[in-house]
C-alpha positions, 0 to 999 in steps of 0.5 A: 664056526657053525654055531656062528654062520647059523647065527649070521644067516638066522639074523639074516633072515630076521632082518629080511622078514622084519625090513623088506615089507617096509621097502617094498611097494605093494605090487599092482597099487598106484598113488592117484593124482590127489594122493600127492600132497603138492598136486592137491595144493596147487590143484586146491589154488588154482580153484581158489584163483579161478573162482576169484578172477572170475568174481572180479570179472563179473564185477568189472563187466558191472561197472563198467555197463553201470558206467556207460549209463552214467556217461549217457545221464539215463541212469535215475538218481537211485542209478547214481547213488547205487554206482557206489558200490562198484568203488573207486572206480564210479568216483570220476562219473559221481563228481562229474555229475556233482559239478555239473549236473543241472538237476539238483536230484541228480546232483544229489543222488551222486553226492550221497552216495561219493558220501558213501564212499567217502565212509567207505575211506575211497576219497582222497581229502581234497575230494571230500573237501570238493564235496563240503564246498560244492554241496554247501547251502545257506537258506536266510530268512528275512523281509525281502522290504522295510519302509525308510523311516524303519527304526525297529532292529530286522530279525535274519535267520540263516541255515546252512548245511550239506543237504544229502547228507542224511543220517541213514548210516550207509554214508557220511551224515550230517553229524559227522561234520562240525561247523563254526560260523560267524556274520561278516558286513552286520556292524557288529564286533558281537556277530564278527567272532568266531561261534563254538565248533557244533555238530549237525546243521548250523543255524544261526538267528542275529538282527540288524540294526538300521541306524548302522548303515546311512543307506 
């Protein structure tokens, strides 16, 4: 019995020496706020949210100032084109200027801004079509007056494009669009057929024969 008790008491002492230091925290030492893993994660997420929200608020304020200038028709051509940096929020004002403003310089600046938004996939299909249809221009070159007895063919040159599209890497370029045309009213079957599709500004040269017309 004596040996058994001595063995048990020795085992208890060894167990206390091994387990007690790990299970008892040292007195006088407390974990700080950042010492808790969960607290540190929430603090980091809070800082990220504050920084992101502040940046978003600054961007919204800048966009509102830019749109206020566009709405009052006080913006220069460069300011109109630069409004595209604010993204989708500037689309309606740019479309309004592009469709209604009587000054060609401002209309072309709005068109350039819209082309930039187009390249960034900020427009819907109907808006992209409206840009091409409203911005499409054709330049005709031919003589204005002809003698009544003229029998020689009359040469005509037509050039068409969307003039505000630029190949500067900041938007849709002229070579991102392909064109096909046909000439109607010339009374020549060969001109009534559509031409092959070609990228870039369109150009055609054809002739009208006076004998094809009664007057």
